[in-house]
C-alpha positions, 0 to 999 in steps of 0.5 A: 438509496444512492448506488454504492461506490466500490472503486479503487479510490473509495477503497483507498479512502476506506484504508485511510479511515481505518488508520485515522479512526483506529478501526483496524490494527495498524500492522494489519493495515500495513500488511493489507496495504502492501498486498493491495499495492502489489495486486491493484497495479494490474487491475483492468479499468472495469475492475478499478471502477468496481472491486466486486468484479475482481477475481483475486485468484485470477488477478494473482495469476495475471500478475505472476505471468506479467512479472515473469515469476519475480514474486515468489508463489508463497508471497503471492499466496499471502498477498491474496489472503490479505487482499481478500480480507481487505476487500471483505472489510471494504465491502462490509464498510461500503454497505453500512459504514456506520455499523461497520466493525471488523472482527471483535478480536481485531477491535480489542487488539486495536483499542489496547494498542491505541491506549498504549501508543506513544503521543508521537505515534498518534501524531504520525498516524493522524498526519498519514490520515490527513495527508495520504500519499498522492500515489498508491506506489510510494515515491521516495525523495532523495535530496541530491543538492540544495536545489535538486531532488531526485524521486525514486518510485516502485522500489519493492519493500522486499528488495534484496541487497543485490537488487539495490546494488543493481540500481546503484550501478545504473545510477553510477553509470549515469554520473558525469565524471567531468562534473566533479564533486560539489563543494 
């Protein structure tokens, strides 16, 4: 029997398969993905190769210290719970993908949701599964002119309007007043 792959890359593959196969409720997957993005960013190299080595509490503590307490403790607790759940399902899937089944209530809820899902949502879910983001951290393209696109990365999903204004102020400071407005 080949050794199992518990890497971050395989974890991402598991998450994409859950989306495309409808194994787990999409809202649950989105919440788990957000938690994973927050916590996976600070993994050490040996942890990236084998997620079984991750101590979720220690990882959360490390992030809290590194980010100078910018994540509220209650948010961090939610991330930890969601990430633990995602890892538990990932480990179960890795051990035996053919017989993997999330909690029965999860399967029932997902099947029910998929039956009622509009056709455009099905297509969007399929598109996401077939063309996943290249980077685990979302990159937002912002078309400035027909020949110019600026990319914004690492924008937190819980950004406040005040934080958005700070970013706008930095971008405004970079503007060249002599350039004028494009016609």
